[in-house]
N, C-alpha and C positions, 0 to 999 in steps of 0.2 A: 934729849932735847926737851925743854919744858913745854907744857901745854900752852898754846897760843890762843888768842881770842880774836874773832873776826865778826864784823857786823853783818847782819842778814836783813834783807828788805830793800825796797826802793823808796827813797824820800819823795813824798808828794807835797811837802811844804806845810806852811801854817794854815789854820782855818780860823777866821775871825768871826765874831758874833755880828748879827744883824741888829745893831743898836745905834741910837742917836743920843749923845754924840758918839762917834766911833771909839771903840775901845782899842787902844794900841797893843794890848796884850792878847796873843792868840788864845782861843778857847782850848785848842789842842793842836798837836802836830800830827800829821797823817803819814803813815808809812805803809806801802803796799806789802803784804805778806801773803803769799799764795794767791788764792782767789778772793781774798778779803783785804781789809785794811785795818791797821791798828791805830788807836788814838793814844798818843803819848803826851804826858804832862810836860811842862817845860823842863823840869829836872830830869825826867827820863830822856827827853830829846837831847839835852846837853851831854848826858853820858853816852848815849847811842852815837851821836854825831862826833864826839871826841874820839871814838874808836876809828874814825876814818882819817884822822888829820896828819898822820906821819908816814907817808909812803916809804921813806928810806928805812925807818925802823921796821916797818912791815916786811920790806925786802930782806932784812936781816933776821926776820922771825923773832923780834924782840918785844912785840906787843902782847902782853898777857894780862891776867886779872890784876896783878900787883901794879904794873906800869900804868894801866888804865886808871886805877884808883888814884895814883900819884898825879897823873895828868889832870884829872878832873879837879882835884883839890888845888893844884897849882894854878889852874885857869881862873878860879875864883868866881865863876858864874854858874856853877852847878851845885849839887847838894854837898853839904859839909861832910857828910858820911855817905860816900857813893856805894859802899858795900851792898846794902839791901837793894839799891836800885839796880846794880849789876846782876844780882841774883834774880830779880824780877824779870829783867830783860832776857836772861838766859832761859828762865822758865817759859817765857812767852815765845821763844824761838827767834828773838830779835838780835841775839848774840849767840855765837856758837864757839865752843872750845874743842880743840883736838890737838893731838901730838903728831906732827908730820912724820915722825919716825916710828910710830906705833900702829896699831890696828885702826884702819880708817873706815871699814865698811859700815859700821853703825852710824857714824857721823855723816858719811856721804850718802847714805840712803835717805837722810832727812832733807837734803838740799839739792837745788839745781843751780847751774851757773848760766847766767844770761849775759851776752855781750852788750856793751854800752858804747863802744868806740868803733873806729874804722880799722879793718884789717889792711895793712900796708905792704904785705908780702915780704920778700927778702931783698937782698942787695947783691950786686956782683962781688962785692968784697967779703960778704958773710952769707953765702947761700944756705948755710945750715941754721940760720936764725931768721925768725919772722918778727916784723914790727907791728905794734898796735898803738894807735894814738888818736888824736883829734885834729881836724883841720890841717892835715898834712904834716903835723908834728908828732914824732914818735914819743911815746911815754914809757913803753915797755918793750923789752926784747926777750923773746922766748924761743924755745926749740919747736920743732915740727909737731911733737906730741901735744904739748900744751896749747899750741896754736889751734890744732884741730879740735881739742876739747873745748877751748874757748869759743870757737866758731859754731860747733855742731851739737855739743852735749845737751843743750836745752831741748832738743827735739825728742829726747827719750825721758823715761819716767823719773830718774834721779841721777845724781852725779855718779853713784856707784854703778848704775846700769850702763852709763856711758863708758866707764872704765872696763866693764865686762865685755861690752860690744867691741871695744878697741882690741882686747885680747883675742876675741873670736875672729875679728877681721884680719889681724896680723897672722894668725894661724892659717886662715884660708889662703892668704896671699903667699905664705911660705909653701904651702902644699901645692900651689899653682906654679911654683918655681921662681917666684919673685924674690929679689934680694931684700928681704925685710927682716929686721931683728924681732925675735920672739919677745913678748912682754906680757906678763900676767896682769890681771886687774889690780892686784895689790901693788905692783911696781908702778903702774900708770898712776894710781891714786897717790902714792908716795911722791912721785915726781910733781904731780899737779898741786899737792898740798903745800909744797914749798913755794909755789908761785901765787896761789890763790890770794893771800893777804895783800900782796903788791898789786894784783889786778884790780881788787876791790878798792883799795885806798887811792889808787891813781885815777879812779873814775873810768876804768876800761871795762868793768864788768860789775854785776851785782849778784849776790847770792839770794836765792828765794827758797822758801820753805815748801816742801812737798806736802800736800794735803789731800 
């Protein structure tokens, strides 16, 4: 599977100057990243924001560096050459790249997953699936493992730490005689990695940088 690209950080919106007459152009766009905030130029924000805009393609794991470049150019309101902007955003931690089918520990030690939506539980028709959404409307359907990671993983140091905790918890439950499937941290990470882009693009979660 090719390497995918996912935005990191929480959009805090535009920041305008205190001038008279009012300047309609933001001085910068603010994005929360870890315990700090990043100031993005308009070009940087157009590229960063474009990475959120297609949940269906994110669900199919089709958003990568090349597709993001094409989308920015096609939109016509960003930089004519988005390549150096994408590189800067990657260097600053505002975008992250990883291969869901490859080694994930290095990438997942850099980030945390924060829920942004409502957990809506399961249904009688599909008790093995959990729903996540806004205002009573489901946007994402996930399994129990991903649902638990979405709900609780931000309480530990990093996303990889949460995957390791899941492995430990499953082992302890099995040793106590509970009917729980064994799962390694790497297996949990791989399962979660295939859902992360959709969770972020649908507005159900955001990734944050560990600092």
